[in-house]
VOPAGU-2260 file (C-alpha; in pm, 1 decimal, decimal comma):
REM VOPAGU-2260
SITE   aa  ch    i         X         Y         Z
SITE  MET   A    0    5321,1   -7092,5   -1440,4
SITE  ASP   A    1    5221,6   -6733,9   -1361,0
SITE  ILE   A    2    5203,0   -6614,3   -1046,3
SITE  ARG   A    3    4870,4   -6719,0    -944,0
SITE  GLU   A    4    4922,7   -7060,3   -1038,7
SITE  ARG   A    5    5265,8   -7064,6    -875,8
SITE  LEU   A    6    5103,5   -6960,3    -539,5
SITE  LEU   A    7    4825,7   -7192,1    -529,6
SITE  THR   A    8    5032,1   -7491,0    -638,6
SITE  ALA   A    9    5289,0   -7424,5    -354,5
SITE  LEU   A   10    4996,4   -7373,0     -89,1
SITE  THR   A   11    4840,7   -7671,7    -187,1
SITE  TRP   A   12    5144,9   -7906,9    -145,0
SITE  GLY   A   13    5227,9   -7923,2    -550,3
SITE  GLU   A   14    5547,2   -7881,4    -692,1
SITE  PRO   A   15    5545,7   -7505,1    -842,9
SITE  ASP   A   16    5806,3   -7421,7   -1100,9
SITE  ARG   A   17    5997,9   -7189,0    -817,5
SITE  VAL   A   18    5902,2   -7064,5    -468,1
SITE  PRO   A   19    5638,7   -6814,8    -501,2
SITE  LEU   A   20    5721,8   -6437,7    -383,2
SITE  THR   A   21    5426,6   -6222,3    -297,7
SITE  ILE   A   22    5384,4   -5845,9    -147,8
SITE  TYR   A   23    5050,9   -5706,7     -60,5
SITE  GLU   A   24    4929,1   -5491,0    -327,3
SITE  HIS   A   25    4904,0   -5163,5    -155,9
SITE  ASP   A   26    5261,2   -5194,5     -21,5
SITE  LEU   A   27    5445,4   -5183,5    -341,6
SITE  SER   A   28    5431,5   -4803,3    -533,2
SITE  ARG   A   29    5354,5   -4829,3    -897,2
SITE  GLY   A   30    5629,0   -4732,4   -1133,5
SITE  ASP   A   31    5906,0   -4842,9   -1321,4
SITE  LYS   A   32    6094,5   -5046,5   -1048,6
SITE  GLU   A   33    5771,5   -5199,6    -951,9
SITE  ARG   A   34    5712,1   -5320,9   -1282,3
SITE  VAL   A   35    6069,4   -5459,4   -1326,6
SITE  LEU   A   36    6002,2   -5663,7    -972,6
SITE  ARG   A   37    5681,3   -5808,8   -1118,2
SITE  GLU   A   38    5861,4   -5932,2   -1425,7
SITE  HIS   A   39    6125,7   -6087,6   -1193,3
SITE  GLY   A   40    5843,8   -6293,6   -1036,1
SITE  VAL   A   41    5704,9   -6062,7    -749,9
SITE  GLY   A   42    5315,7   -6134,7    -726,0
SITE  LEU   A   43    5040,9   -5908,9    -591,9
SITE  VAL   A   44    4816,7   -6016,0    -311,7
SITE  THR   A   45    4467,2   -5821,6    -313,2
SITE  ARG   A   46    4277,7   -5865,6      28,0
SITE  LEU   A   47    3902,7   -5797,9       4,7
SITE  PRO   A   48    3627,9   -5857,0     246,7
SITE  ALA   A   49    3355,4   -6098,3     139,9
SITE  HIS   A   50    3066,8   -5853,7     290,2
SITE  THR   A   51    2993,3   -5485,2     324,1
SITE  VAL   A   52    2840,1   -5351,0     652,7
SITE  GLY   A   53    2531,6   -5133,7     659,2
SITE  ARG   A   54    2355,0   -4987,1     980,3
SITE  ARG   A   55    2031,9   -4960,4    1112,7
SITE  GLN   A   56    2039,6   -4701,1    1393,2
SITE  VAL   A   57    2402,9   -4654,0    1469,3
SITE  GLU   A   58    2533,4   -4333,9    1334,0
SITE  VAL   A   59    2923,1   -4308,2    1246,8
SITE  ASN   A   60    3115,5   -3962,1    1262,8
SITE  THR   A   61    3459,6   -3882,2    1183,7
SITE  ARG   A   62    3618,3   -3572,1    1292,8
SITE  GLU   A   63    3957,3   -3452,1    1208,4
SITE  TYR   A   64    4147,8   -3248,5    1472,8
SITE  TRP   A   65    4529,2   -3172,5    1528,4
SITE  GLU   A   66    4734,2   -3273,8    1826,8
SITE  ASN   A   67    5112,7   -3150,5    1876,4
SITE  GLY   A   68    5132,5   -3079,9    1514,1
SITE  ARG   A   69    4963,5   -3418,9    1390,5
SITE  ARG   A   70    4634,5   -3463,1    1209,5
SITE  LEU   A   71    4427,5   -3718,5    1399,4
SITE  LEU   A   72    4083,1   -3868,1    1330,2
SITE  ARG   A   73    3809,3   -3911,4    1609,3
SITE  ARG   A   74    3539,5   -4180,1    1515,8
SITE  THR   A   75    3234,5   -4171,0    1713,6
SITE  LEU   A   76    2968,1   -4436,1    1718,8
SITE  ARG   A   77    2646,8   -4322,0    1834,4
SITE  THR   A   78    2358,5   -4540,5    1926,1
SITE  PRO   A   79    2013,1   -4523,9    2129,0
SITE  VAL   A   80    2194,3   -4666,9    2437,9
SITE  GLY   A   81    2517,1   -4454,7    2422,0
SITE  GLU   A   82    2832,9   -4363,1    2237,4
SITE  VAL   A   83    3185,7   -4496,0    2207,8
SITE  TRP   A   84    3474,8   -4330,2    2047,0
SITE  GLN   A   85    3832,3   -4394,0    1904,4
SITE  SER   A   86    4134,5   -4173,2    1831,0
SITE  LEU   A   87    4320,0   -4270,4    1490,7
SITE  ASP   A   88    4658,5   -4139,6    1345,9
SITE  PRO   A   89    4576,2   -4211,7     981,9
SITE  GLU   A   90    4921,1   -4218,7     871,8
SITE  GLY   A   91    5068,8   -4525,8     989,5
SITE  PRO   A   92    5422,2   -4663,5     960,0
SITE  TYR   A   93    5606,0   -4564,8     637,0
SITE  HIS   A   94    5261,7   -4429,5     527,7
SITE  SER   A   95    5088,0   -4767,9     566,1
SITE  PHE   A   96    4724,6   -4794,6     464,4
SITE  GLN   A   97    4608,9   -4903,0     793,7
SITE  PRO   A   98    4574,5   -4612,2    1059,0
SITE  TRP   A   99    4706,9   -4647,4    1434,8
SITE  ILE   A  100    4455,6   -4663,2    1715,2
SITE  LYS   A  101    4584,5   -4440,8    1965,0
SITE  GLU   A  102    4264,8   -4460,2    2165,8
SITE  HIS   A  103    4009,3   -4745,8    2177,8
SITE  PHE   A  104    3654,4   -4774,0    2183,0
SITE  ILE   A  105    3627,1   -4926,3    2519,9
SITE  LYS   A  106    3720,5   -4741,1    2820,3
SITE  SER   A  107    3486,5   -4828,8    3058,2
SITE  PRO   A  108    3223,8   -5111,0    3189,1
SITE  ASP   A  109    2910,1   -4899,5    2991,5
SITE  ASP   A  110    3112,4   -4915,7    2666,1
SITE  TYR   A  111    3055,5   -5270,7    2648,3
SITE  ARG   A  112    2652,8   -5239,0    2611,9
SITE  VAL   A  113    2716,1   -5002,2    2351,8
SITE  MET   A  114    2934,7   -5221,7    2158,8
SITE  GLU   A  115    2715,9   -5501,8    2187,6
SITE  PHE   A  116    2437,7   -5285,9    2028,6
SITE  VAL   A  117    2673,1   -5182,8    1721,8
SITE  LEU   A  118    2733,6   -5540,6    1664,1
SITE  ARG   A  119    2352,9   -5635,5    1668,3
SITE  ASP   A  120    2271,4   -5323,5    1456,1
SITE  GLU   A  121    2483,1   -5415,0    1156,6
SITE  VAL   A  122    2349,4   -5545,1     828,1
SITE  TYR   A  123    2573,4   -5764,7     593,0
SITE  HIS   A  124    2595,5   -5791,6     241,6
SITE  ASP   A  125    2797,3   -5973,5     -12,3
SITE  ASN   A  126    3083,3   -5827,1    -163,8
SITE  PHE   A  127    3114,4   -6047,8    -455,0
SITE  ASN   A  128    3109,5   -5829,4    -747,1
SITE  ALA   A  129    3408,4   -5627,8    -620,7
SITE  ILE   A  130    3572,9   -5976,4    -555,4
SITE  ARG   A  131    3552,0   -6083,4    -928,4
SITE  GLU   A  132    3635,8   -5727,3   -1061,3
SITE  ALA   A  133    3961,8   -5762,1    -863,6
SITE  GLN   A  134    4024,0   -6110,3    -983,3
SITE  ARG   A  135    3958,7   -5997,8   -1351,2
SITE  ARG   A  136    4190,1   -5685,5   -1330,3
SITE  LEU   A  137    4491,3   -5882,3   -1142,4
SITE  GLY   A  138    4445,4   -6203,3   -1356,7
SITE  GLY   A  139    4769,3   -6424,8   -1312,9
SITE  ASP   A  140    4990,7   -6146,9   -1181,1
SITE  GLY   A  141    4893,4   -6241,2    -807,1
SITE  LEU   A  142    4599,4   -6368,7    -592,4
SITE  VAL   A  143    4262,7   -6227,5    -463,3
SITE  TYR   A  144    4152,9   -6369,2    -145,3
SITE  VAL   A  145    3899,1   -6291,3     117,8
SITE  ARG   A  146    4020,3   -6133,5     454,1
SITE  LEU   A  147    3794,3   -6190,8     724,9
SITE  GLY   A  148    3922,5   -5944,9     973,6
SITE  LYS   A  149    4013,4   -6102,1    1317,2
SITE  SER   A  150    3848,1   -6358,1    1533,7
SITE  PRO   A  151    3621,0   -6202,9    1807,2
SITE  MET   A  152    3861,5   -6230,3    2068,6
SITE  GLN   A  153    4177,2   -6079,7    1856,8
SITE  GLU   A  154    3933,4   -5791,2    1733,6
SITE  MET   A  155    3865,9   -5734,8    2090,1
SITE  LEU   A  156    4229,9   -5722,0    2170,6
SITE  TYR   A  157    4323,0   -5515,4    1875,7
SITE  GLN   A  158    4015,9   -5297,5    1773,9
SITE  MET   A  159    3798,1   -5242,2    2091,0
SITE  LEU   A  160    4032,0   -5272,7    2402,1
SITE  GLY   A  161    4401,2   -5246,3    2348,2
SITE  ILE   A  162    4623,3   -5468,2    2536,5
SITE  GLU   A  163    4619,6   -5306,7    2871,1
SITE  GLN   A  164    4239,6   -5259,2    2912,4
SITE  PHE   A  165    4214,4   -5594,5    2756,5
SITE  ALA   A  166    4426,4   -5758,4    3034,6
SITE  VAL   A  167    4225,3   -5566,0    3311,0
SITE  ASP   A  168    3904,1   -5659,3    3183,5
SITE  PHE   A  169    3987,5   -6028,9    3103,5
SITE  ALA   A  170    4090,9   -6067,1    3476,2
SITE  PHE   A  171    3810,9   -5832,0    3663,5
SITE  ARG   A  172    3542,0   -5784,8    3430,5
SITE  ARG   A  173    3531,4   -6143,2    3268,3
SITE  ASP   A  174    3125,6   -6123,4    3256,2
SITE  LEU   A  175    3140,4   -5844,3    3039,6
SITE  PHE   A  176    3429,7   -5985,1    2826,7
SITE  ASP   A  177    3258,0   -6273,2    2765,4
SITE  SER   A  178    2917,2   -6127,5    2685,4
SITE  LEU   A  179    3070,8   -5929,6    2413,1
SITE  TYR   A  180    3274,4   -6219,9    2297,5
SITE  HIS   A  181    2958,2   -6440,5    2260,6
SITE  THR   A  182    2778,5   -6165,1    2077,8
SITE  MET   A  183    3050,5   -6109,6    1836,7
SITE  CYS   A  184    3068,2   -6504,1    1778,7
SITE  GLU   A  185    2689,5   -6508,0    1715,4
SITE  ARG   A  186    2710,4   -6221,7    1443,3
SITE  TYR   A  187    3032,7   -6341,9    1298,0
SITE  GLU   A  188    2865,3   -6664,7    1202,5
SITE  GLU   A  189    2723,8   -6479,4     917,3
SITE  LEU   A  190    3033,1   -6311,5     783,6
SITE  TYR   A  191    3182,0   -6678,6     788,5
SITE  ASP   A  192    2897,4   -6810,8     533,6
SITE  PHE   A  193    2962,9   -6505,9     305,7
SITE  ALA   A  194    3331,9   -6587,6     290,1
SITE  VAL   A  195    3268,2   -6934,0     249,5
SITE  SER   A  196    3052,1   -6885,8     -49,9
SITE  SER   A  197    3263,2   -6618,3    -198,7
SITE  PRO   A  198    3443,1   -6689,3    -533,6
SITE  VAL   A  199    3795,3   -6744,6    -393,4
SITE  GLU   A  200    4050,8   -7022,9    -302,9
SITE  ILE   A  201    4186,3   -6885,6      27,8
SITE  ILE   A  202    4013,8   -6732,2     326,1
SITE  LEU   A  203    4244,6   -6550,7     547,2
SITE  MET   A  204    4153,8   -6450,2     920,6
SITE  GLY   A  205    4372,4   -6156,5     993,8
SITE  ASP   A  206    4436,1   -6251,0    1348,6
SITE  ASN   A  207    4790,3   -6099,2    1401,8
SITE  ILE   A  208    4856,9   -6385,5    1642,3
SITE  THR   A  209    5153,8   -6341,0    1902,9
SITE  GLY   A  210    5182,6   -6610,1    2160,4
SITE  ASP   A  211    5335,6   -6379,9    2458,0
SITE  VAL   A  212    4999,9   -6196,2    2440,2
SITE  VAL   A  213    4731,3   -6416,3    2352,6
SITE  GLY   A  214    4886,0   -6732,3    2556,6
SITE  GLU   A  215    4814,0   -7096,5    2501,0
SITE  PRO   A  216    4508,4   -7125,4    2743,5
SITE  ARG   A  217    4319,5   -6823,1    2568,3
SITE  PHE   A  218    4444,4   -6928,2    2213,6
SITE  ARG   A  219    4284,2   -7268,9    2277,0
SITE  GLN   A  220    3949,4   -7137,7    2443,5
SITE  TYR   A  221    3854,5   -6840,1    2264,1
SITE  VAL   A  222    4054,3   -6854,3    1933,0
SITE  ALA   A  223    4121,8   -7213,4    1781,7
SITE  PRO   A  224    3738,4   -7293,3    1814,7
SITE  VAL   A  225    3673,7   -7026,1    1574,1
SITE  TYR   A  226    3903,7   -7178,0    1330,9
SITE  LYS   A  227    3743,9   -7493,4    1348,2
SITE  ARG   A  228    3398,4   -7376,3    1273,2
SITE  ILE   A  229    3528,7   -7184,0     972,2
SITE  LYS   A  230    3686,8   -7518,5     867,5
SITE  GLU   A  231    3368,1   -7725,2     921,4
SITE  ARG   A  232    3210,9   -7492,1     664,7
SITE  LEU   A  233    3472,6   -7499,9     402,2
SITE  ALA   A  234    3460,1   -7889,2     425,0
SITE  LYS   A  235    3415,1   -8031,4      60,9
SITE  THR   A  236    3455,8   -7673,3    -103,4
SITE  GLY   A  237    3825,8   -7702,0    -181,6
SITE  LYS   A  238    3902,7   -7364,2      -8,8
SITE  LEU   A  239    4164,1   -7352,3     241,9
SITE  LEU   A  240    4189,4   -7128,9     579,0
SITE  ALA   A  241    4498,4   -6924,3     627,5
SITE  VAL   A  242    4551,4   -6709,4     966,1
SITE  HIS   A  243    4787,8   -6433,6     997,7
SITE  MET   A  244    5025,1   -6524,6    1262,0
SITE  ASP   A  245    5320,5   -6270,5    1248,6
SITE  GLY   A  246    5409,8   -6240,9    1592,7
SITE  ARG   A  247    5643,1   -6435,0    1856,6
SITE  LEU   A  248    5486,6   -6803,2    1835,0
SITE  LYS   A  249    5721,5   -7014,5    2039,9
SITE  PRO   A  250    5480,6   -7037,3    2308,9
SITE  LEU   A  251    5181,3   -7140,9    2092,8
SITE  LEU   A  252    5405,4   -7391,2    1916,8
SITE  ARG   A  253    5195,5   -7726,0    2019,8
SITE  ALA   A  254    4827,2   -7519,5    1994,3
SITE  ILE   A  255    4910,2   -7408,2    1653,5
SITE  ALA   A  256    4995,6   -7763,3    1544,4
SITE  ASP   A  257    4649,8   -7849,0    1696,5
SITE  ALA   A  258    4457,3   -7579,1    1536,5
SITE  GLU   A  259    4254,5   -7665,5    1215,8
SITE  VAL   A  260    4442,5   -7403,6     989,9
SITE  ASP   A  261    4578,4   -7485,0     646,1
SITE  ILE   A  262    4819,6   -7202,6     595,6
SITE  VAL   A  263    5010,3   -7017,8     859,4
SITE  GLU   A  264    5060,5   -6686,0     697,3
SITE  ALA   A  265    5292,4   -6417,0     773,9
SITE  LEU   A  266    5504,8   -6654,1     999,7
SITE  THR   A  267    5811,0   -6408,0    1071,9
SITE  PRO   A  268    6142,8   -6599,5    1123,2
SITE  PRO   A  269    6395,5   -6477,7    1359,7
SITE  PRO   A  270    6562,3   -6234,9    1458,3
SITE  MET   A  271    6213,3   -6066,2    1455,9
SITE  GLY   A  272    6014,1   -6367,7    1538,2
SITE  THR   A  273    6055,7   -6645,1    1764,5
SITE  VAL   A  274    5983,9   -6958,7    1520,1
SITE  SER   A  275    6223,9   -7040,0    1239,8
SITE  VAL   A  276    6121,3   -7218,5     920,3
SITE  ALA   A  277    6284,0   -7530,8    1040,0
SITE  GLU   A  278    6097,8   -7531,5    1368,5
SITE  ALA   A  279    5779,4   -7476,7    1181,5
SITE  ARG   A  280    5828,8   -7740,5     942,7
SITE  GLU   A  281    5918,2   -7982,2    1231,2
SITE  ALA   A  282    5607,7   -7862,5    1460,1
SITE  TRP   A  283    5328,0   -7809,7    1201,8
SITE  PRO   A  284    5418,7   -8074,4     876,0
SITE  SER   A  285    5067,1   -8054,1     761,0
SITE  LYS   A  286    5045,7   -7672,7     745,6
SITE  ALA   A  287    5179,9   -7475,6     449,5
SITE  LEU   A  288    5400,6   -7169,2     534,1
SITE  TRP   A  289    5340,9   -6826,1     361,1
SITE  LEU   A  290    5617,3   -6627,1     540,1
SITE  ASN   A  291    5645,3   -6265,6     606,1
SITE  PHE   A  292    5998,5   -6192,2     501,2
SITE  THR   A  293    6185,8   -6085,4     795,2
SITE  GLY   A  294    6131,6   -5718,3     820,7
SITE  SER   A  295    6457,9   -5605,0     979,3
SITE  LEU   A  296    6652,2   -5738,3     698,1
SITE  PHE   A  297    6507,8   -5515,2     454,3
SITE  ILE   A  298    6764,3   -5227,8     560,9
SITE  ALA   A  299    7043,6   -5455,4     551,1
SITE  PRO   A  300    7311,4   -5481,4     282,0
SITE  PRO   A  301    7215,2   -5715,5     -24,3
SITE  GLU   A  302    7441,1   -5992,7      67,1
SITE  GLU   A  303    7259,3   -6022,4     405,2
SITE  VAL   A  304    6919,2   -6039,0     234,7
SITE  GLU   A  305    7072,3   -6299,2       7,1
SITE  GLU   A  306    7225,6   -6507,8     269,8
SITE  HIS   A  307    6886,9   -6486,0     480,9
SITE  THR   A  308    6693,8   -6582,1     198,2
SITE  ARG   A  309    6899,3   -6891,6     113,2
SITE  GLN   A  310    6889,1   -6987,2     463,5
SITE  LEU   A  311    6496,4   -6967,4     453,2
SITE  LEU   A  312    6486,9   -7193,1     138,3
SITE  THR   A  313    6741,0   -7457,7     322,5
SITE  GLU   A  314    6549,8   -7485,3     623,4
SITE  ALA   A  315    6210,1   -7512,0     386,7
SITE  GLY   A  316    6351,9   -7810,8     235,1
SITE  SER   A  317    6102,5   -7821,8     -26,1
SITE  LYS   A  318    5929,7   -7596,6    -255,7
SITE  ARG   A  319    5590,9   -7797,7    -150,2
SITE  GLY   A  320    5387,4   -7617,7     104,5
SITE  PHE   A  321    5624,0   -7294,5     117,5
SITE  ALA   A  322    5591,6   -6936,7     -14,9
SITE  ILE   A  323    5770,8   -6607,3      80,4
SITE  GLY   A  324    5550,4   -6324,3     118,1
SITE  VAL   A  325    5602,9   -5928,8     231,0
SITE  THR   A  326    5337,1   -5849,2     495,4
SITE  GLU   A  327    5510,3   -5533,4     662,3
SITE  ALA   A  328    5548,2   -5173,3     572,2
SITE  ALA   A  329    5908,0   -5057,3     510,6
SITE  PRO   A  330    6097,4   -4788,6     357,2
SITE  MET   A  331    6013,6   -4801,9     -17,6
SITE  GLU   A  332    6373,5   -4795,9    -124,4
SITE  ALA   A  333    6492,4   -5031,7      90,5
SITE  LEU   A  334    6192,9   -5263,7       7,9
SITE  GLU   A  335    6256,2   -5243,0    -357,8
SITE  ARG   A  336    6637,2   -5286,6    -363,4
SITE  SER   A  337    6585,7   -5624,9    -120,3
SITE  LEU   A  338    6287,4   -5777,3    -318,0
SITE  ALA   A  339    6489,2   -5754,4    -618,1
SITE  VAL   A  340    6764,1   -5962,7    -420,8
SITE  ILE   A  341    6507,2   -6210,1    -292,7
SITE  ALA   A  342    6375,5   -6260,5    -635,2
SITE  ARG   A  343    6699,2   -6313,2    -776,7
SITE  VAL   A  344    6783,7   -6592,0    -517,9
SITE  LEU   A  345    6439,2   -6753,6    -550,6
SITE  ASN   A  346    6500,5   -6748,0    -960,4
SITE  ASP   A  347    6826,6   -6905,8    -925,1
SITE  TYR   A  348    6699,3   -7155,8    -693,7
């Protein structure tokens, strides 16, 4: 099997020749060490949106500035009803491709009206040609899937509000909170249609779920219904819905079991996460697991990495419905060293 076949076989509950091992394409630097790792079975994952975004009246301006010796960016959205802005640190951890948001768009009640205008002003087009080209380029060395971004409430939490403003507004400005949420749900229906029509096998929602922030009541009321709507669209297409759940999931054990999701992607085992592979297998027997290999182990000695990998395999109990991925940035030298150990263990297994 090539890597693409191995991964799709495992995630559709077939019997792969060995447990798949993947890493996000941008997290592995190109070179001789990368070549050796891929020859030993490390697969690349390319994530692309199914759509592109255009705007009618909204103007986007990005300005560079310096603060305490660091280069930062200020991104402003100007609309006929006002403007909102965010500040970004373009160099995330270990030079990750995704910048840190230092200040979020929504800081006051008036900002909600602006964000709703921004959403209604957007125009969407398909991104299918880019997806097909990525598939042609990657071939059997990995998988290209559609990344939908986050569901509306998670987008509000991570991209628009931040955790403190989210908590305050959810408690005291629920009318504004829910109005924006419903506007996002309405607009995102079009994005879900693009995703379902795209030429991929897996659609992933990058929700970054963590139970002690989302909470079971909000997960059931605001998040799980979005998964259900997407799954209804996917009926009879053969496509699978994966959700990025890399946080502390113990508070959501039952809610995730009830959610209409095919693949729990980026499940992070202890000691970083709170749900072990054994607990996940028992709680979610119909959901495939595509792990995020426990990031704190990358800087551990090779024998600890090997022991942890063997423990994950033992708890999984089967190659069916199981894959190991790397979804977090790490120091490159440590990442390369540990990936070699993981790949060797999986090949032996």
